[in-house]
All heavy atoms as an XYZ file, in Angstrom:
936
protein
N      28.246     13.283      9.881
C      28.773     13.140      8.552
C      28.743     11.617      8.281
O      29.136     10.722      8.845
C      30.157     13.596      8.441
C      30.766     13.481      7.211
S      32.286     14.437      6.998
C      33.559     13.160      7.037
N      28.055     11.322      6.992
C      27.912      9.921      6.536
C      29.011      9.677      5.517
O      29.122     10.481      4.616
C      26.542      9.713      6.031
C      25.469      9.935      7.126
C      26.459      8.331      5.520
C      24.037      9.753      6.625
N      29.728      8.604      5.769
C      30.785      8.197      4.805
C      30.331      6.943      4.067
O      29.999      5.915      4.743
C      32.169      8.009      5.487
C      32.417      9.375      6.259
C      33.193      7.595      4.550
C      33.705      9.076      7.261
N      30.285      7.068      2.728
C      29.990      5.815      2.019
C      30.764      5.693      0.722
O      31.302      6.697      0.277
C      28.431      5.699      1.734
C      27.973      6.603      0.661
C      28.051      6.386     -0.732
C      27.538      8.000      0.859
N      27.493      7.475     -1.322
C      27.085      8.486     -0.452
C      27.301      8.791      1.855
C      26.755      9.705     -0.714
C      26.701      9.946      1.675
C      26.385     10.465      0.428
N      30.868      4.494      0.152
C      31.582      4.273     -1.072
C      30.611      3.514     -1.984
O      29.899      2.648     -1.477
C      32.823      3.554     -0.775
C      33.542      3.052     -2.011
C      34.855      2.342     -1.743
N      35.736      3.437     -1.306
C      36.603      3.191     -0.243
N      36.609      2.035      0.375
N      37.477      4.098      0.019
N      30.625      3.982     -3.180
C      29.667      3.157     -4.219
C      28.253      3.504     -3.832
O      27.792      4.624     -3.574
N      27.492      2.477     -3.812
C      25.999      2.472     -3.386
C      25.776      2.086     -1.888
O      24.701      1.754     -1.597
C      25.213      1.561     -4.336
C      25.079      1.997     -5.754
C      25.724      1.547     -6.802
C      24.144      2.948     -6.096
N      25.411      2.306     -7.912
C      24.438      3.133     -7.534
C      23.286      3.817     -5.521
C      23.692      4.059     -8.279
C      22.436      4.781     -6.258
C      22.869      4.863     -7.647
N      26.829      2.358     -1.127
C      26.673      1.989      0.395
C      25.638      2.813      1.041
O      25.016      2.347      2.040
N      25.219      4.000      0.496
C      24.181      4.745      1.143
C      22.862      4.074      1.067
O      21.915      4.415      1.733
C      24.199      6.132      0.536
C      23.351      7.176      1.358
C      23.718      6.083     -0.940
C      23.974      7.517      2.619
N      22.821      3.131      0.204
C      21.481      2.377      0.071
C      21.128      1.602      1.388
O      19.924      1.326      1.649
C      21.478      1.333     -1.110
C      21.293      1.890     -2.506
C      21.417      0.759     -3.354
C      19.938      2.609     -2.558
N      22.150      1.373      2.170
C      21.789      0.816      3.423
C      20.856      1.608      4.305
O      19.865      1.114      4.904
C      23.015      0.545      4.308
O      23.935     -0.427      3.520
C      22.856     -0.082      5.628
N      21.201      2.873      4.326
C      20.295      3.811      4.939
C      18.877      3.887      4.440
O      17.876      3.825      5.161
C      21.052      5.214      5.128
C      20.126      6.214      5.889
C      22.305      5.099      5.784
N      18.909      3.930      3.141
C      17.617      4.007      2.404
C      16.727      2.747      2.663
O      15.635      2.856      2.883
C      17.888      4.292      0.830
C      16.489      4.284      0.163
C      18.528      5.648      0.676
N      17.377      1.571      2.508
C      16.737      0.432      2.853
C      16.197      0.279      4.273
O      15.056     -0.077      4.398
C      17.654     -0.846      2.479
C      17.918     -0.882      0.958
C      17.086     -2.110      3.115
C      18.951     -1.973      0.602
N      16.991      0.700      5.202
C      16.584      0.696      6.522
C      15.392      1.660      6.721
O      14.401      1.199      7.551
C      17.726      1.052      7.529
C      17.488      1.011      8.935
C      16.905     -0.408      9.424
C      18.614      1.481      9.797
N      15.404      2.788      6.093
C      14.339      3.744      6.277
C      13.041      3.228      5.626
O      11.962      3.343      6.173
C      14.732      5.046      5.736
N      13.180      2.827      4.385
C      11.878      2.526      3.504
C      11.452      1.067      3.848
O      10.251      0.948      4.184
C      12.221      2.601      2.149
C      12.605      4.038      1.595
C      12.881      4.027      0.019
C      11.411      4.975      1.851
N      12.350      0.117      3.724
C      11.810     -1.237      3.940
C      11.515     -1.469      5.464
O      10.507     -1.928      5.784
C      12.798     -2.250      3.438
C      12.481     -3.703      3.758
C      13.056     -2.123      1.981
N      12.491     -1.037      6.349
C      12.270     -1.237      7.715
C      11.196     -0.488      8.275
O      10.389     -0.876      9.142
N      11.091      0.832      7.893
C      10.008      1.696      8.402
C       8.684      1.131      7.792
O       7.704      1.217      8.541
N       8.601      0.781      6.657
C       7.329      0.287      6.088
C       6.860     -0.985      6.766
O       5.729     -1.127      7.071
N       7.742     -1.864      6.913
C       7.516     -3.179      7.549
C       7.056     -2.920      9.011
O       6.185     -3.561      9.548
C       8.597     -4.164      7.474
N       7.748     -1.941      9.686
C       7.415     -1.728     11.054
C       5.997     -1.235     11.175
O       5.322     -1.542     12.046
C       8.420     -0.658     11.640
O       9.627     -1.299     11.599
C       8.038     -0.354     12.988
N       5.607     -0.210     10.386
C       4.395      0.364     10.317
C       3.175     -0.736      9.966
O       2.268     -0.776     10.632
C       4.198      1.564      9.301
C       5.022      2.761      9.690
C       4.888      3.853      8.641
C       4.392      3.370     11.061
N       3.419     -1.455      8.925
C       2.491     -2.461      8.535
C       2.269     -3.505      9.568
O       1.147     -3.940      9.951
C       2.974     -3.041      7.200
N       3.402     -4.076     10.117
C       3.278     -5.116     11.106
C       2.669     -4.536     12.390
O       1.995     -5.269     13.039
C       4.691     -5.651     11.317
N       3.091     -3.292     12.784
C       2.544     -2.702     13.878
C       1.045     -2.528     13.881
O       0.368     -2.838     14.935
N       0.514     -2.055     12.726
C      -0.959     -2.016     12.539
C      -1.610     -3.307     12.538
O      -2.646     -3.494     13.177
C      -1.196     -1.286     11.211
C      -0.858      0.182     11.226
C      -1.855      0.953     12.160
C      -1.478      2.373     12.066
N      -2.347      3.118     13.110
N      -0.971     -4.335     12.040
C      -1.541     -5.648     11.946
C      -1.605     -6.244     13.324
O      -2.664     -6.797     13.749
C      -0.775     -6.586     10.965
C      -1.323     -7.986     10.865
C      -2.707     -7.932     10.140
C      -0.377     -8.833      9.959
N      -0.498     -6.087     14.039
C      -0.444     -6.615     15.447
C      -1.477     -5.943     16.426
O      -2.024     -6.466     17.223
C       0.979     -6.577     15.904
C       2.043     -7.515     15.327
C       3.374     -7.267     15.586
C       1.679     -9.019     15.639
N      -1.411     -4.581     16.225
C      -2.399     -3.844     16.965
C      -3.781     -4.246     16.787
O      -4.665     -4.295     17.778
C      -2.361     -2.362     16.698
C      -2.983     -1.396     17.416
C      -2.883      0.097     17.102
O      -2.829      0.345     15.899
O      -2.744      0.907     17.979
N      -4.202     -4.571     15.602
C      -5.582     -5.059     15.353
C      -5.874     -6.432     16.035
O      -6.981     -6.721     16.263
C      -5.889     -5.200     13.817
O      -5.114     -6.213     13.221
N      -4.847     -7.146     16.273
C      -5.039     -8.526     17.006
C      -4.773     -8.353     18.508
O      -4.842     -9.331     19.139
C      -4.147     -9.501     16.451
C      -4.586    -10.058     15.087
C      -3.878     -9.688     13.907
C      -5.652    -10.772     14.900
C      -4.320    -10.222     12.676
C      -6.099    -11.242     13.755
C      -5.300    -10.984     12.691
O      -5.722    -11.372     11.336
N      -4.453     -7.147     18.980
C      -4.222     -7.000     20.335
C      -2.794     -7.399     20.881
O      -2.621     -7.441     22.076
N      -2.013     -7.656     19.928
C      -0.585     -8.091     20.319
C       0.198     -6.974     20.614
O      -0.111     -5.686     20.262
C       0.016     -8.931     19.250
N       1.454     -7.114     21.186
C       2.411     -6.066     21.377
C       2.849     -5.499     20.005
O       3.509     -6.228     19.305
C       3.558     -6.511     22.290
C       4.553     -5.531     22.668
O       4.561     -4.468     22.132
N       5.369     -5.954     23.677
N       2.822     -4.222     19.867
C       3.176     -3.515     18.632
C       4.720     -3.473     18.524
O       5.228     -3.173     17.449
C       2.558     -2.243     18.382
C       1.053     -2.311     18.240
C       2.862     -1.325     19.531
N       5.394     -3.656     19.572
C       6.917     -3.775     19.600
C       7.467     -4.771     18.682
O       8.626     -4.710     18.149
N       6.647     -5.790     18.513
C       7.196     -7.031     17.621
C       7.170     -6.352     16.174
O       7.964     -6.964     15.349
C       6.195     -8.136     17.622
C       6.266     -8.822     18.993
C       5.088     -8.953     19.746
C       7.411     -9.451     19.365
C       5.182     -9.618     21.014
C       7.494    -10.211     20.577
C       6.334    -10.264     21.370
O       6.380    -10.865     22.552
N       6.346     -5.398     15.866
C       6.535     -4.758     14.533
C       7.814     -4.162     14.360
O       8.411     -4.263     13.121
N       8.475     -3.600     15.341
C       9.737     -3.053     15.108
C      10.788     -4.130     14.829
O      11.732     -3.973     13.914
C      10.197     -2.290     16.410
C      11.525     -1.670     16.323
C      11.819     -0.652     15.483
C      12.528     -2.126     17.116
C      13.121     -0.041     15.405
C      13.778     -1.544     17.089
C      13.984     -0.479     16.301
N      10.760     -5.260     15.638
C      11.526     -6.323     15.322
C      11.387     -6.904     13.899
O      12.374     -7.169     13.162
C      11.307     -7.463     16.421
C      12.146     -8.750     16.084
C      11.555     -6.975     17.736
N      10.081     -7.061     13.433
C      10.000     -7.534     12.098
C      10.415     -6.568     10.977
O      11.013     -6.959     10.003
C       8.390     -7.833     11.917
C       7.949     -8.959     12.703
C       6.364     -9.106     12.489
C       8.503    -10.269     12.263
N      10.328     -5.253     11.264
C      10.849     -4.276     10.308
C      12.389     -4.481     10.241
O      12.956     -4.236      9.150
N      13.006     -4.599     11.447
C      14.486     -4.743     11.350
C      14.872     -5.944     10.602
O      15.896     -5.962      9.860
C      15.050     -4.763     12.737
C      15.250     -3.436     13.494
C      15.681     -3.702     14.911
C      16.365     -2.581     12.779
N      14.152     -7.094     10.764
C      14.497     -8.291     10.144
C      14.232     -8.051      8.566
O      15.037     -8.628      7.821
C      13.695     -9.487     10.667
C      13.840    -10.807      9.815
C      14.077     -9.774     12.164
N      13.102     -7.434      8.186
C      12.953     -7.300      6.774
C      13.974     -6.409      6.130
O      14.373     -6.681      4.948
C      11.484     -6.630      6.553
N      14.390     -5.240      6.830
C      15.430     -4.463      6.318
C      16.796     -5.198      6.172
O      17.590     -5.011      5.196
C      15.561     -3.166      7.177
N      17.086     -5.992      7.137
C      18.305     -6.712      7.116
C      18.294     -7.706      5.942
O      19.383     -7.900      5.267
C      18.427     -7.495      8.506
N      17.176     -8.369      5.701
C      17.040     -9.329      4.659
C      17.294     -8.598      3.194
O      18.009     -9.089      2.389
C      15.799    -10.027      4.660
O      15.675    -10.778      5.841
C      15.627    -11.032      3.584
N      16.580     -7.506      3.098
C      16.649     -6.757      1.890
C      18.122     -6.220      1.628
O      18.777     -6.289      0.564
C      15.697     -5.713      1.844
N      18.695     -5.647      2.731
C      20.062     -5.125      2.682
C      21.117     -6.233      2.337
O      21.993     -6.022      1.616
C      20.357     -4.452      3.957
C      21.611     -3.604      3.848
O      21.631     -2.696      3.052
N      22.626     -4.020      4.607
N      20.889     -7.424      2.969
C      21.881     -8.609      2.692
C      21.775     -8.855      1.259
O      22.869     -9.136      0.504
C      21.550     -9.717      3.538
C      22.416    -10.898      3.383
C      22.286    -11.916      2.597
C      23.757    -11.043      4.004
N      23.294    -12.889      2.671
C      24.210    -12.231      3.586
C      24.437    -10.262      4.883
C      25.393    -12.694      3.956
C      25.637    -10.747      5.262
C      26.190    -11.986      4.869
N      20.553     -8.997      0.680
C      20.520     -9.380     -0.777
C      21.090     -8.325     -1.694
O      21.839     -8.728     -2.531
C      18.943     -9.602     -1.055
C      18.521    -10.866     -0.370
C      18.745     -9.702     -2.563
C      16.970    -10.974     -0.414
N      20.750     -7.052     -1.450
C      21.399     -5.967     -2.294
C      22.860     -6.008     -2.087
O      23.606     -5.774     -3.167
C      20.640     -4.679     -1.943
C      21.243     -3.506     -2.707
C      19.130     -4.707     -2.327
N      23.281     -5.970     -0.841
C      24.699     -5.805     -0.655
C      25.492     -6.882     -1.172
O      26.527     -6.772     -1.873
N      25.012     -8.191     -1.149
C      25.706     -9.361     -1.832
C      25.756     -9.258     -3.310
O      26.770     -9.572     -3.913
C      25.172    -10.669     -1.311
C      25.680    -11.101     -0.049
O      26.847    -10.865      0.247
N      24.894    -11.878      0.753
N      24.637     -8.796     -3.843
C      24.574     -8.648     -5.315
C      25.571     -7.528     -5.713
O      26.268     -7.798     -6.671
C      23.184     -8.279     -5.696
C      23.010     -8.116     -7.241
C      21.673     -8.348     -7.737
N      21.310     -9.771     -7.544
C      20.185    -10.146     -7.917
N      19.190     -9.387     -8.488
N      19.889    -11.485     -7.763
N      25.496     -6.417     -5.139
C      26.441     -5.288     -5.531
C      27.802     -5.553     -5.306
O      28.754     -5.439     -6.180
C      26.130     -3.967     -4.856
C      24.802     -3.399     -5.161
C      24.426     -2.125     -4.337
C      24.777     -2.932     -6.653
N      28.219     -6.239     -4.159
C      29.677     -6.445     -3.785
C      30.122     -7.748     -4.337
O      31.330     -8.188     -4.360
C      29.973     -6.480     -2.260
C      29.924     -5.051     -1.759
O      30.440     -4.176     -2.519
N      29.415     -4.844     -0.550
N      29.298     -8.606     -4.927
C      29.600     -9.907     -5.424
C      29.903     -9.848     -6.990
O      30.031    -10.820     -7.549
N      29.797     -8.632     -7.567
C      30.116     -8.550     -8.970
C      31.561     -9.055     -9.293
O      32.370     -8.822     -8.543
C      29.813     -7.150     -9.479
C      28.427     -6.733     -9.482
C      28.241     -5.401    -10.020
N      26.802     -5.098     -9.893
C      26.225     -3.805    -10.062
N      27.221     -2.840    -10.296
N      24.996     -3.558    -10.101
N      31.787     -9.498    -10.485
C      33.101     -9.986    -10.859
C      34.025     -8.814    -10.923
O      33.678     -7.698    -11.350
C      32.963    -10.761    -12.199
C      31.557    -10.216    -12.716
C      30.752     -9.777    -11.597
N      35.236     -9.070    -10.578
C      36.329     -8.057    -10.627
C      36.850     -7.968    -12.029
O      36.553     -8.855    -13.017
C      37.578     -8.491     -9.754
C      37.092     -8.548     -8.306
C      38.175     -9.779    -10.148
N      37.350     -6.868    -12.409
C      38.027     -6.578    -13.729
C      39.495     -6.554    -13.627
O      39.972     -5.748    -12.831
C      37.411     -5.304    -14.252
C      37.748     -5.036    -15.664
C      37.128     -3.689    -16.078
N      37.651     -3.333    -17.368
C      37.559     -2.125    -17.943
N      36.718     -1.332    -17.278
N      38.083     -1.903    -18.997
N      40.146     -7.347    -14.469
C      41.705     -7.419    -14.378
C      42.248     -6.660    -15.660
O      41.709     -7.012    -16.696
C      42.133     -8.855    -14.366
C      41.966     -9.525    -13.030
C      42.600    -10.825    -12.960
O      43.582    -11.180    -13.702
O      42.281    -11.609    -12.063
N      43.053     -5.844    -15.461
C      43.880     -5.191    -16.562
C      45.151     -5.465    -16.505
O      45.842     -5.702    -15.424
C      43.615     -3.646    -16.387
C      42.149     -3.054    -16.486
C      42.099     -1.629    -16.147
C      41.434     -3.506    -17.708
N      45.880     -5.505    -17.667
C      47.242     -5.775    -17.794
C      48.003     -4.597    -18.346
O      47.621     -4.137    -19.355
C      47.597     -6.965    -18.707
C      49.108     -7.278    -18.712
C      46.828     -8.268    -18.210
N      48.997     -4.080    -17.540
C      49.867     -2.905    -18.032
C      50.643     -3.427    -19.223
O      51.414     -4.437    -19.145
C      50.735     -2.382    -16.833
C      51.400     -1.107    -17.216
O      51.485     -0.793    -18.432
O      51.799     -0.515    -16.326
N      50.464     -2.688    -20.325
C      51.145     -3.016    -21.597
C      52.716     -3.012    -21.398
O      53.500     -3.819    -21.978
C      50.742     -2.202    -22.709
N      53.193     -2.005    -20.650
C      54.715     -1.891    -20.481
C      55.286     -2.842    -19.574
O      56.372     -3.383    -19.814
C      54.977     -0.419    -20.185
C      54.643      0.575    -21.243
C      55.059      2.044    -20.599
O      55.246      2.282    -19.434
N      55.144      2.975    -21.698
N      54.754     -3.112    -18.487
C      55.356     -3.857    -17.405
C      54.710     -5.211    -17.314
O      55.395     -6.266    -16.832
C      55.126     -3.255    -16.048
O      53.779     -3.153    -15.733
C      55.763     -2.039    -16.000
N      53.594     -5.509    -17.907
C      52.973     -6.859    -17.781
C      52.333     -7.073    -16.541
O      51.902     -8.187    -16.161
N      52.255     -6.057    -15.694
C      51.667     -6.139    -14.219
C      50.179     -6.221    -14.337
O      49.589     -5.397    -15.067
C      52.169     -5.139    -13.303
C      51.738     -5.099    -11.976
C      52.219     -3.956    -11.078
O      53.079     -3.293    -11.614
O      51.756     -3.846    -10.027
N      49.462     -7.057    -13.600
C      48.160     -7.152    -13.561
C      47.510     -6.235    -12.453
O      48.071     -6.088    -11.352
C      47.560     -8.609    -13.231
C      47.873     -9.572    -14.324
C      47.408    -10.963    -13.999
N      47.486    -11.818    -15.120
C      46.523    -12.211    -15.760
N      45.257    -11.963    -15.488
N      46.654    -12.970    -16.931
N      46.527     -5.609    -12.919
C      45.752     -4.547    -11.916
C      44.392     -5.061    -11.763
O      43.749     -5.314    -12.837
C      45.864     -3.125    -12.500
C      45.113     -2.227    -11.451
C      47.243     -2.646    -12.569
N      44.022     -5.269    -10.624
C      42.581     -5.772    -10.366
C      41.755     -4.546     -9.992
O      41.959     -3.816     -8.922
C      42.567     -6.772     -9.251
C      41.079     -7.201     -8.849
C      43.367     -7.999     -9.547
N      40.533     -4.307    -10.638
C      39.624     -3.212    -10.301
C      38.457     -3.915     -9.748
O      37.738     -4.799    -10.387
C      39.313     -2.371    -11.674
C      40.329     -1.775    -12.398
C      39.858     -1.044    -13.623
C      40.964     -0.706    -11.517
N      38.065     -3.436     -8.527
C      36.944     -3.969     -7.791
C      36.122     -2.785     -7.241
O      36.706     -1.942     -6.586
C      37.502     -4.850     -6.622
C      36.352     -5.512     -5.774
C      36.972     -6.239     -4.635
N      38.146     -7.045     -5.107
C      38.238     -8.318     -5.120
N      37.217     -9.020     -4.716
N      39.261     -9.099     -5.567
N      34.877     -2.796     -7.500
C      33.950     -1.851     -6.953
C      33.619     -2.279     -5.488
O      33.363     -3.494     -5.170
C      32.824     -1.520     -7.712
O      32.069     -2.848     -7.893
C      33.173     -0.938     -9.070
N      33.517     -1.285     -4.576
C      33.309     -1.531     -3.198
C      31.973     -0.749     -2.884
O      31.952      0.430     -3.209
C      34.394     -1.224     -2.311
O      34.055     -1.408     -0.954
N      31.115     -1.268     -2.202
C      29.891     -0.665     -1.742
C      29.788     -0.638     -0.212
O      29.438     -1.749      0.239
C      28.696     -1.243     -2.326
C      28.715     -1.248     -3.805
N      28.555     -0.116     -4.594
C      29.088     -2.168     -4.758
C      28.661     -0.339     -5.908
N      28.993     -1.632     -5.939
N      30.150      0.403      0.542
C      30.352      0.278      1.884
C      29.638      1.567      2.613
O      29.608      2.617      1.925
C      31.771      0.093      2.356
O      32.487      1.250      1.919
N      29.394      1.388      3.796
C      29.014      2.561      4.693
C      29.770      2.577      5.887
O      29.870      1.459      6.569
C      27.386      2.322      5.022
C      26.837      3.395      5.909
C      26.689      4.740      5.159
C      25.504      3.013      6.286
N      30.491      3.726      6.175
C      31.333      3.777      7.301
C      32.449      2.724      7.354
O      32.685      2.075      8.307
C      30.632      3.890      8.693
C      29.871      5.119      8.902
C      28.472      5.054      8.903
C      30.469      6.343      9.030
C      27.857      6.160      9.147
C      29.716      7.419      9.189
C      28.388      7.410      9.288
N      33.031      2.358      6.034
C      34.027      1.484      5.830
C      33.624     -0.041      6.193
O      34.431     -0.917      6.024
C      35.214      1.825      6.592
C      35.647      3.269      6.395
C      35.545      4.199      7.415
C      36.179      3.680      5.238
C      35.909      5.517      7.268
C      36.613      4.965      4.990
C      36.398      5.975      6.034
N      32.230     -0.222      6.302
C      31.803     -1.646      6.450
C      31.008     -1.976      5.191
O      30.079     -1.226      4.861
C      30.885     -1.630      7.754
C      31.685     -1.328      9.020
C      30.276     -3.088      7.860
C      30.837     -1.140     10.226
N      31.303     -3.161      4.614
C      30.575     -3.482      3.357
C      29.062     -3.628      3.700
O      28.623     -3.978      4.761
C      31.152     -4.837      3.013
C      32.462     -4.845      3.579
C      32.430     -4.123      4.876
N      28.341     -3.234      2.681
C      26.835     -3.179      2.805
C      26.196     -4.361      3.510
O      25.327     -4.238      4.387
C      26.214     -3.001      1.431
C      25.750     -1.601      1.070
S      25.040     -1.653     -0.547
C      23.226     -1.864     -0.099
N      26.584     -5.573      2.932
C      25.772     -6.755      3.527
C      26.088     -6.971      5.009
O      25.247     -7.596      5.661
C      26.127     -8.001      2.614
C      27.556     -8.496      2.677
C      28.437     -7.749      1.637
O      28.058     -6.751      1.175
N      29.575     -8.418      1.224
N      27.112     -6.478      5.447
C      27.566     -6.727      6.923
C      26.769     -5.829      7.796
O      26.656     -6.123      9.060
C      28.994     -6.782      7.140
C      29.691     -7.843      6.456
C      30.469     -7.741      5.367
C      29.495     -9.241      6.727
N      30.850     -9.045      4.960
C      30.252     -9.949      5.707
C      28.856     -9.933      7.641
C      30.319    -11.344      5.705
C      28.878    -11.312      7.709
C      29.694    -12.093      6.658
N      26.151     -4.843      7.348
C      25.293     -4.018      8.186
C      23.990     -4.851      8.593
O      23.345     -4.540      9.594
C      24.866     -2.658      7.424
C      25.925     -1.673      7.533
C      26.856     -1.439      6.558
C      26.217     -0.833      8.630
N      27.655     -0.407      7.105
C      27.287     -0.016      8.340
C      25.568     -0.550      9.847
C      27.758      0.896      9.221
C      25.987      0.357     10.793
C      27.159      1.088     10.336
N      23.604     -5.825      7.758
C      22.537     -6.628      8.024
C      22.703     -7.355      9.317
O      21.783     -7.685      9.936
C      22.332     -7.659      6.904
O      21.984     -6.868      5.690
N      23.952     -7.802      9.647
C      24.211     -8.473     10.753
C      23.889     -7.657     11.966
O      23.426     -7.987     13.047
C      25.707     -9.019     10.953
C      26.016     -9.620     12.203
C      25.954     -9.993      9.772
N      24.313     -6.280     11.969
C      24.077     -5.305     13.023
C      22.612     -5.092     13.093
O      22.060     -4.949     14.225
C      24.802     -3.989     12.722
C      26.254     -4.031     12.681
C      27.017     -2.760     12.227
C      26.838     -4.419     14.090
N      21.871     -5.050     12.086
C      20.411     -4.925     12.114
C      19.741     -6.110     12.944
O      18.758     -6.008     13.629
C      19.805     -4.818     10.711
C      20.044     -3.501     10.040
S      19.387     -3.450      8.447
C      20.549     -2.378      7.575
N      20.254     -7.364     12.552
C      19.699     -8.542     13.227
C      20.036     -8.555     14.778
O      19.219     -8.872     15.535
C      20.299     -9.816     12.598
C      19.721     -9.970     11.148
C      19.958    -10.969     13.440
C      18.219    -10.163     11.056
N      21.289     -8.102     15.014
C      21.634     -7.963     16.488
C      20.708     -6.885     17.139
O      20.338     -7.113     18.320
C      23.071     -7.535     16.668
C      24.120     -8.577     16.266
C      25.532     -8.009     16.306
C      23.972     -9.773     17.227
N      20.404     -5.785     16.517
C      19.476     -4.874     17.052
C      18.077     -5.459     17.263
O      17.314     -5.107     18.179
C      19.408     -3.552     16.275
N      17.644     -6.331     16.366
C      16.395     -6.943     16.417
C      16.256     -7.969     17.610
O      15.310     -8.028     18.410
C      16.003     -7.701     15.075
N      17.441     -8.614     17.877
C      17.472     -9.387     18.942
C      17.479     -8.698     20.283
O      16.818     -9.181     21.327
C      18.838    -10.367     18.850
C      19.053    -11.165     20.190
C      18.683    -11.347     17.770
N      18.181     -7.567     20.314
C      18.118     -6.682     21.482
C      16.781     -6.168     21.805
O      16.143     -6.208     22.836
C      19.102     -5.583     21.358
C      18.924     -4.584     22.500
C      20.498     -6.085     21.515
N      16.115     -5.711     20.705
C      14.658     -5.175     20.895
C      13.715     -6.427     21.207
O      12.950     -6.159     22.150
C      14.223     -4.604     19.590
N      13.872     -7.509     20.695
C      13.040     -8.736     21.114
C      13.211     -9.097     22.580
O      12.341     -9.367     23.333
C      13.289     -9.831     20.175
C      12.400    -11.048     20.416
C      10.932    -10.816     20.144
C      12.867    -12.152     19.466
N      14.535     -9.111     22.907
C      14.729     -9.382     24.340
C      14.184     -8.397     25.312
O      13.755     -8.651     26.424
C      16.281     -9.717     24.645
O      17.031     -8.499     24.451
N      14.230     -7.159     24.902
C      13.606     -6.067     25.768
C      12.111     -6.175     25.838
O      11.509     -5.940     26.812
C      14.028     -4.665     25.170
N      11.562     -6.667     24.759
C      10.098     -6.935     24.854
C       9.776     -8.075     25.648
O       8.891     -8.080     26.475
C       9.499     -7.191     23.364
C       9.596     -5.779     22.651
C       8.081     -7.652     23.372
C       9.369     -6.117     21.091
N      10.532     -9.234     25.590
C      10.159    -10.414     26.132
C      10.669    -10.440     27.667
O       9.823    -10.965     28.635
C      10.910    -11.693     25.570
C      10.402    -11.949     24.091
C      11.190    -13.099     23.535
C       8.930    -12.373     24.144
N      11.745     -9.883     27.876
C      12.191     -9.795     29.331
C      12.327     -8.420     29.921
O      12.840     -8.361     31.140
C      13.667    -10.302     29.317
C      13.756    -11.732     28.684
C      14.524    -11.879     27.561
C      13.109    -12.881     29.188
C      14.620    -13.193     26.862
C      13.209    -14.042     28.597
C      13.958    -14.338     27.468
N      11.708     -7.491     29.373
C      11.708     -6.115     29.937
C      10.778     -5.980     31.230
O       9.917     -6.959     31.426
N      11.147     -5.156     32.097
C      10.412     -4.985     33.308
C       9.207     -4.176     32.899
O       9.088     -3.164     32.386
C      11.350     -4.075     34.223
C      10.609     -3.805     35.595
N      10.273     -4.833     36.431
C      10.108     -2.501     35.987
C       9.709     -4.168     37.400
N       9.571     -2.919     37.250
N       8.012     -4.704     33.465
C       6.776     -4.194     33.361
C       6.487     -3.302     34.601
O       6.315     -3.904     35.733
C       5.645     -5.162     33.092
C       4.283     -4.572     32.854
O       4.230     -3.395     32.536
O       3.272     -5.244     32.923
N       6.371     -1.988     34.306
C       6.100     -1.040     35.584
C       4.656     -1.090     36.014
O       4.394     -0.488     37.018
C       6.571      0.276     35.237
O       5.771      0.849     34.222
N       3.775     -1.657     35.242
C       2.425     -1.648     35.598
C       1.696     -0.427     35.070
O       0.383     -0.333     35.248
N       2.481      0.390     34.571
C       1.838      1.795     34.098
C       1.390      1.490     32.636
O       2.219      1.098     31.767
C       2.837      3.004     34.154
C       2.177      4.173     33.630
C       3.160      3.035     35.686
N       0.279      1.741     32.303
C      -0.342      1.576     30.891
C      -0.032      2.909     30.118
O      -0.357      3.898     30.657
C      -1.670      1.153     30.815
C      -1.999     -0.101     31.693
C      -1.473     -1.371     30.958
C      -1.796     -2.589     31.711
N      -1.122     -3.670     31.284
N       0.471      2.761     28.939
C       0.590      4.050     28.128
C      -0.755      4.680     27.812
O      -1.639      3.843     27.472
C       1.483      3.670     26.933
C       1.199      2.151     26.821
C       0.951      1.684     28.204
N      -0.943      5.895     27.886
C      -2.160      6.599     27.517
C      -2.083      6.946     26.035
O      -0.954      7.452     25.521
C      -2.318      7.857     28.376
C      -2.381      7.436     29.933
C      -3.568      6.566     30.097
O      -4.733      6.840     29.578
N      -3.497      5.517     30.898
N      -3.181      6.939     25.285
C      -3.102      7.449     23.962
C      -3.003      8.789     23.865
O      -3.422      9.640     24.773
C      -4.406      6.846     23.416
C      -5.388      6.771     24.591
C      -4.507      6.293     25.731
N      -2.308      9.326     22.737
C      -2.075     10.638     22.559
C      -3.371     11.287     22.048
O      -4.028     10.800     21.082
C      -0.864     10.890     21.623
C      -0.536     12.263     21.382
C       0.194     12.955     22.202
C      -0.706     13.108     20.254
N       0.261     14.306     21.751
C      -0.120     14.387     20.476
C      -1.422     12.919     18.971
C      -0.287     15.378     19.576
C      -1.364     13.791     17.997
C      -0.831     15.101     18.342
N      -3.810     12.319     22.702
C      -5.092     13.044     22.342
C      -4.876     14.491     21.656
O      -5.865     15.067     21.522
C      -6.019     13.156     23.512
O      -5.316     13.768     24.560
C      -6.368     11.737     24.001
N      -3.572     14.826     21.457
C      -3.327     16.105     20.920
C      -2.941     16.989     22.001
O      -2.909     16.696     23.164
N      -2.641     18.298     21.556
C      -2.177     19.276     22.576
C      -3.460     19.730     23.311
O      -4.400     20.072     22.738
C      -1.454     20.313     21.913
C      -0.107     19.786     21.258
S       0.817     21.174     20.430
C       1.345     22.119     21.791
N      -3.199     20.109     24.665
C      -4.230     20.633     25.341
C      -4.065     22.140     25.721
O      -2.870     22.515     25.870
C      -4.617     19.847     26.691
C      -5.013     18.466     26.371
C      -5.156     17.780     27.629
C      -5.773     16.263     27.262
N      -6.134     15.496     28.442
């Protein structure tokens, strides 16, 4: 069950579309140069984090609306919140960057078993 408030669900959409698209594009580009395609995943996470940070800051940075109760004179502040699982949208970008750092460290410092992956040739 996904819990969001306002446009917080855009975090999932941004991660899927921007992150997925950048991962595929960077992976194909890196593959053509013979580089490790795992870097494409890292670049996809960084692209998604950047886009999510910009959108989240723009949505959550809107000015608040203050109303004054006519009978009591008390001020009421109306503020829209855009969050996913109770975390503001822009702060999901920090988690995406941390995931990118973990993925990058796995690529750079991961154990090489010496077994080369075989290309998928379909079902036999």
